[in-house]
C-alpha positions, 0 to 999 in steps of 0.5 A, spaced: 938 521 705 937 519 698 944 516 698 941 511 704 935 510 700 939 508 694 943 503 698 937 500 701 934 499 694 940 496 691 941 491 697 934 489 696 935 488 688 941 485 689 937 480 694 932 479 689 937 478 684 940 472 688 933 469 690 931 469 682 937 466 680 937 461 686 930 459 685 931 457 678 938 453 680 934 449 685 928 448 681 932 445 675 936 441 680 930 438 683 928 437 676 934 433 674 934 429 681 927 427 680 930 425 673 924 429 669 925 430 661 921 435 657 916 436 662 911 442 664 916 445 669 921 445 664 918 450 659 915 454 665 922 455 667 925 457 660 919 462 660 922 464 666 929 465 664 927 467 657 931 472 653 937 470 657 936 462 656 936 464 648 942 468 648 946 463 652 944 457 647 945 461 641 951 464 643 955 460 647 952 453 647 951 452 639 957 454 638 961 450 643 957 444 640 959 445 633 966 446 635 966 440 639 962 436 633 958 434 639 951 431 635 947 431 641 945 423 640 949 421 647 945 420 653 939 424 655 942 428 662 937 430 666 941 436 668 942 438 661 938 444 662 941 447 667 946 450 664 941 454 660 937 456 666 942 459 670 946 462 666 940 465 662 937 467 669 944 471 670 944 474 664 937 476 665 939 479 671 946 483 668 941 485 663 936 488 668 942 492 672 944 494 665 938 497 663 937 501 670 944 503 670 943 506 663 936 509 665 939 513 671 945 516 667 940 518 662 936 522 667 942 525 670 944 527 664 938 530 662 937 534 669 944 537 668 942 540 661 
């Protein structure tokens, strides 16, 4: 009976994760389509995808920018933050999934002692 409950909870978590990433992607695409640059919604979106977007920027975007020698003085792309936000939201989901799995394994190991 607990296997069925766990499978149902896993399915709900997957749907919730997909909705979270999808909403971040849709909001970012809507901002890009409207041609908005640096407004309050961008700050809210970066807050909602915070730890992941910071990690993506630090370990992916900045090193790639340094390797390709891009100065950032090019024209502003309204879809520019989409990489940071959607990748950050996806990374947040992976971090949460890893934390939950680590907690489960630690709880099982503690019970088996």
